[in-house]
C-alpha positions as CSV (number, residue, x, y, z in Angstrom):
1,M,5.7,14.6,-21.6
2,T,5.7,11.0,-20.5
3,K,8.9,10.1,-18.8
4,Q,10.8,7.1,-20.3
5,Q,11.0,5.0,-17.2
6,K,8.0,3.7,-15.1
7,I,8.9,2.5,-11.6
8,L,6.4,0.1,-10.0
9,L,6.4,0.2,-6.2
10,V,4.6,-2.9,-4.9
11,D,3.0,-3.0,-1.5
12,G,4.1,-6.5,-0.7
13,M,2.1,-7.2,2.4
14,A,-1.1,-5.8,0.8
15,L,-0.8,-8.3,-2.1
16,L,0.2,-11.2,0.1
17,F,-2.6,-10.8,2.7
18,R,-5.1,-10.2,-0.1
19,G,-3.9,-13.3,-1.9
20,F,-4.1,-15.4,1.2
21,Y,-7.6,-14.5,2.2
22,A,-8.9,-14.6,-1.4
23,T,-8.1,-18.3,-1.5
24,A,-8.4,-19.2,2.2
25,L,-12.1,-18.0,2.3
26,S,-13.0,-20.7,-0.2
27,G,-10.9,-23.2,1.6
28,H,-8.4,-23.4,-1.3
29,Y,-5.0,-23.9,0.3
30,R,-2.1,-24.9,-1.9
31,Y,0.7,-27.0,-0.5
32,T,3.8,-28.4,-2.1
33,K,4.4,-32.1,-2.0
34,D,6.6,-31.4,1.1
35,G,3.6,-29.8,2.9
36,V,4.7,-26.1,2.5
37,P,1.6,-23.8,2.2
38,T,1.9,-21.6,-0.9
39,N,-1.6,-20.2,-1.6
40,A,-0.7,-16.6,-0.7
41,V,2.5,-16.7,-2.7
42,Y,0.7,-18.2,-5.7
43,Q,-2.1,-15.6,-5.6
44,F,0.4,-12.8,-5.0
45,L,2.1,-13.8,-8.3
46,R,-1.2,-13.8,-10.2
47,Y,-1.9,-10.3,-9.0
48,F,1.7,-9.2,-9.8
49,L,1.8,-10.7,-13.2
50,D,-1.5,-9.1,-14.1
51,A,-0.1,-5.7,-13.0
52,L,3.0,-6.3,-15.1
53,H,0.8,-6.9,-18.2
54,R,-1.5,-4.0,-17.5
55,F,1.0,-1.3,-16.5
56,E,4.2,-2.4,-18.3
57,P,6.8,-1.0,-15.8
58,T,10.5,-0.7,-16.6
59,H,11.5,-1.1,-13.0
60,V,10.0,-2.9,-10.0
61,I,10.6,-2.6,-6.2
62,C,8.7,-4.5,-3.5
63,C,8.3,-3.0,-0.1
64,W,7.6,-4.8,3.1
65,D,6.6,-4.3,6.8
66,M,9.4,-5.3,9.1
67,G,7.4,-6.3,12.2
68,S,4.5,-5.0,14.3
69,K,6.6,-2.5,16.3
70,T,6.9,0.8,14.6
71,F,7.2,4.5,15.5
72,R,3.4,4.6,15.3
73,T,3.0,2.0,18.1
74,E,5.4,4.0,20.2
75,L,3.1,7.1,19.7
76,F,-0.1,5.0,20.2
77,P,0.3,1.5,21.7
78,D,-3.2,0.6,20.5
79,Y,-2.2,1.2,16.8
80,K,-3.3,-1.9,14.9
81,A,-3.8,-3.7,18.2
82,N,-7.2,-4.9,17.0
83,R,-5.5,-7.2,14.5
84,S,-5.2,-10.9,15.3
85,E,-2.1,-13.0,14.8
86,P,-1.6,-14.2,11.1
87,P,-2.9,-17.7,10.4
88,E,-0.3,-20.4,10.8
89,E,-0.6,-21.3,7.1
90,L,0.4,-17.8,6.2
91,V,3.5,-17.4,8.5
92,P,6.0,-19.4,6.4
93,Q,4.9,-17.6,3.3
94,F,6.3,-14.3,4.5
95,E,9.9,-15.4,3.8
96,L,8.9,-17.6,0.9
97,I,7.5,-14.7,-1.1
98,K,10.7,-12.7,-0.7
99,E,12.6,-15.7,-2.1
100,V,10.3,-15.5,-5.1
101,T,10.7,-11.8,-5.7
102,S,14.5,-12.2,-5.3
103,A,14.4,-14.8,-8.0
104,F,13.0,-12.0,-10.3
105,S,15.9,-9.8,-9.1
106,I,13.4,-7.4,-7.5
107,P,14.8,-5.5,-4.6
108,N,13.0,-6.2,-1.3
109,V,12.9,-3.0,0.7
110,G,12.0,-2.5,4.4
111,Q,13.1,-0.5,7.3
112,D,12.9,-1.2,11.0
113,L,10.3,0.8,13.0
114,Y,8.6,1.9,9.7
115,E,5.9,0.4,7.6
116,A,6.0,-0.5,3.9
117,D,3.9,2.6,3.3
118,D,6.7,4.8,4.6
119,C,9.2,3.1,2.3
120,I,6.9,3.5,-0.6
121,G,6.3,7.1,0.2
122,S,10.0,7.9,0.5
123,L,10.9,6.0,-2.7
124,A,8.0,7.6,-4.6
125,G,9.1,11.1,-3.7
126,Q,12.7,10.3,-4.6
127,F,12.0,8.7,-7.9
128,S,9.1,10.9,-9.2
129,V,11.5,13.8,-9.8
130,D,12.9,12.0,-12.9
131,H,10.6,9.1,-13.5
132,D,6.9,8.1,-13.5
133,V,6.0,6.1,-10.4
134,L,3.1,3.7,-10.0
135,I,2.1,2.4,-6.6
136,L,0.3,-1.0,-6.5
137,T,-1.7,-1.6,-3.3
138,G,-5.0,-2.3,-1.8
139,D,-4.5,0.3,0.9
140,Q,-6.5,3.5,0.6
141,D,-4.1,5.3,2.9
142,M,-1.7,5.4,-0.1
143,L,-3.9,7.9,-1.9
144,Q,-2.2,10.7,0.0
145,L,0.9,10.0,-2.1
146,V,-0.8,10.9,-5.4
147,D,1.2,13.8,-6.9
148,T,2.9,14.9,-10.1
149,G,4.6,11.8,-11.4
150,I,3.0,9.5,-8.8
151,T,0.0,7.4,-9.6
152,V,-1.7,4.9,-7.2
153,A,-3.5,1.8,-8.5
154,I,-5.9,0.5,-5.8
155,M,-6.6,-3.2,-6.3
156,K,-10.3,-4.2,-6.3
157,K,-12.0,-7.5,-5.9
158,G,-10.8,-10.1,-8.4
159,I,-7.8,-10.0,-10.6
160,G,-7.3,-7.2,-13.2
161,N,-9.6,-4.7,-11.5
162,Y,-8.0,-1.4,-10.4
163,D,-9.1,2.0,-9.4
164,V,-6.3,4.2,-10.7
165,F,-5.8,7.7,-9.2
166,N,-3.6,10.5,-10.5
167,N,-3.5,14.2,-10.1
168,E,-5.9,14.8,-13.0
169,T,-8.6,12.4,-11.8
170,F,-8.2,12.5,-8.0
171,Y,-10.5,15.4,-7.1
172,D,-13.3,14.3,-9.3
173,K,-13.2,10.8,-7.7
174,K,-12.7,11.8,-4.0
175,G,-14.0,15.4,-3.7
176,I,-10.8,16.4,-1.9
177,H,-7.1,16.7,-2.9
178,P,-4.5,13.9,-2.1
179,Q,-2.8,15.7,0.8
180,Q,-6.2,16.1,2.5
181,I,-6.4,12.4,3.0
182,I,-4.2,12.8,6.0
183,D,-6.6,15.3,7.6
184,L,-9.5,13.2,6.6
185,K,-8.1,10.3,8.6
186,G,-7.2,12.6,11.4
187,L,-10.9,13.6,11.7
188,M,-12.6,10.3,11.0
189,G,-10.0,7.9,12.3
190,D,-9.3,4.5,10.8
191,A,-11.0,1.5,12.3
192,S,-8.7,-1.0,10.5
193,D,-5.7,0.7,12.0
194,N,-7.5,1.1,15.3
195,Y,-7.2,4.9,15.9
196,P,-10.4,6.8,16.5
197,G,-9.9,10.4,15.2
198,V,-12.7,12.6,16.6
199,K,-15.4,10.5,18.1
200,G,-18.7,11.2,16.4
201,I,-17.3,12.6,13.2
202,G,-17.6,10.1,10.3
203,E,-16.4,10.3,6.7
204,K,-19.3,12.3,5.4
205,T,-18.9,15.1,8.0
206,A,-15.1,15.0,7.7
207,L,-15.3,15.4,3.9
208,K,-17.7,18.3,4.3
209,L,-15.5,20.1,6.8
210,L,-12.4,19.7,4.7
211,Q,-14.2,20.8,1.5
212,E,-15.1,24.0,3.4
213,Y,-12.0,24.7,5.4
214,G,-9.2,22.8,3.5
215,T,-7.1,21.6,6.5
216,I,-7.4,20.7,10.1
217,D,-5.4,23.8,11.0
218,S,-7.8,26.1,9.1
219,L,-10.7,24.3,10.7
220,L,-9.4,24.9,14.2
221,A,-8.8,28.5,13.4
222,N,-12.4,28.9,12.4
223,M,-14.0,26.9,15.2
224,E,-16.6,29.6,16.0
225,Y,-18.2,29.0,12.7
226,L,-18.8,25.3,13.2
227,S,-22.0,23.9,14.6
228,H,-22.1,23.5,18.4
229,G,-22.1,19.7,18.0
230,S,-18.9,19.7,15.8
231,Q,-17.2,22.2,18.1
232,N,-17.8,20.1,21.2
233,K,-16.7,16.9,19.5
234,I,-13.5,18.4,18.3
235,K,-12.7,20.1,21.7
236,D,-13.4,16.9,23.5
237,N,-11.0,15.0,21.2
238,L,-8.4,17.6,20.3
239,E,-5.4,15.6,21.5
240,M,-6.6,12.5,19.6
241,L,-7.3,14.6,16.5
242,H,-3.6,15.7,16.4
243,L,-2.4,12.2,17.2
244,S,-4.6,10.6,14.6
245,R,-3.3,12.9,12.0
246,K,0.3,11.9,12.9
247,L,-0.6,8.3,12.7
248,A,-2.3,8.7,9.3
249,E,0.6,10.6,7.6
250,I,3.0,8.4,5.6
251,K,6.6,9.4,6.1
252,C,8.3,10.4,2.9
253,D,11.7,11.4,4.2
254,L,13.4,8.0,4.9
255,T,16.8,7.4,3.6
256,I,16.5,4.2,1.5
257,K,19.5,3.0,-0.5
258,C,17.8,1.6,-3.6
259,T,18.6,3.0,-7.1
260,P,16.6,2.7,-10.3
261,E,19.5,0.7,-11.7
262,E,19.1,-1.9,-9.0
263,A,15.4,-2.2,-9.8
264,S,15.5,-2.6,-13.5
265,W,12.9,-5.2,-14.6
266,C,15.3,-7.8,-16.0
267,Y,15.5,-11.3,-14.7
268,D,17.0,-14.7,-15.5
269,A,14.2,-16.8,-16.9
270,S,15.9,-20.0,-15.9
271,V,16.1,-18.9,-12.2
272,V,12.4,-18.0,-12.1
273,E,11.3,-21.2,-13.8
274,E,13.4,-23.2,-11.4
275,T,11.7,-21.4,-8.5
276,F,8.3,-21.9,-9.9
277,T,9.0,-25.5,-10.5
278,K,10.2,-25.9,-6.9
279,L,6.9,-24.4,-5.7
280,E,4.9,-26.5,-8.1
281,F,3.7,-23.3,-10.0
282,S,4.3,-24.7,-13.5
283,D,1.0,-23.2,-14.7
284,L,2.4,-19.7,-13.9
285,I,5.3,-20.1,-16.3
286,N,3.0,-19.6,-19.3
287,L,1.3,-16.7,-17.5
288,L,4.6,-15.1,-16.9
289,N,5.6,-15.4,-20.5
290,R,2.3,-13.8,-21.6
291,S,2.5,-11.0,-19.0
292,T,6.0,-9.9,-19.9
293,A,5.8,-10.4,-23.6
294,N,5.5,-6.6,-24.3
295,I,7.8,-5.3,-21.5
């Protein structure tokens, strides 16, 4: 039975960075008449309004990273160390987008020493007991959260293109189950997050091993049945294997004080229009009206 309420959890940074680079690559920076850059915020809203129209949530929460220092950097100082500083045109838009989401009365959620992923995982687990949860992101790591009552929509290139994963479709699409994503990343690592996993084991081999043995623990218990090459690679990188698995796992046990009542999708149109006008987003007012007409 479909639950009455659908809670949309938005991966704020994923949308904001995607929006910035989608426009910056073509050299299309937007500025207000006062010189404030707004291209990332503008594109974020285009993505967001499309998702509202497509998925028709009853509640919305936006989750954010709270800085580069997290418990993962404490475990592994090189975690995400390969990432450069954000472009100067993007920096002022970090706070600006939160002003915009606040104008919609959307709760902005974040927790020190944790990533937006951890906040999303914790809220998803909490809310999915009684509600349908949809996670909007561009981050494949979130696929580990797919479960009963939890759907993940991965944004693809362009606007309006999504790869939607739920319990019914996941295995057919990925060849493994959602929880195995953690062990997959433990084995193959994640170049974008800068942790190596087991050197010499890529996605194809990692998938094959997990399809055969199910988990890293089962794999380690059956080492004698692996090829000599795989045995040696795992033995040589055993410590990093366990660490990579810890880094890959989204924490789902944070205490976050945000109730569905606080997240009800209900906003004051005059406040939003005033904010859009201030940012010179007048063309988005009509898009907003179309996107929310059926919600």
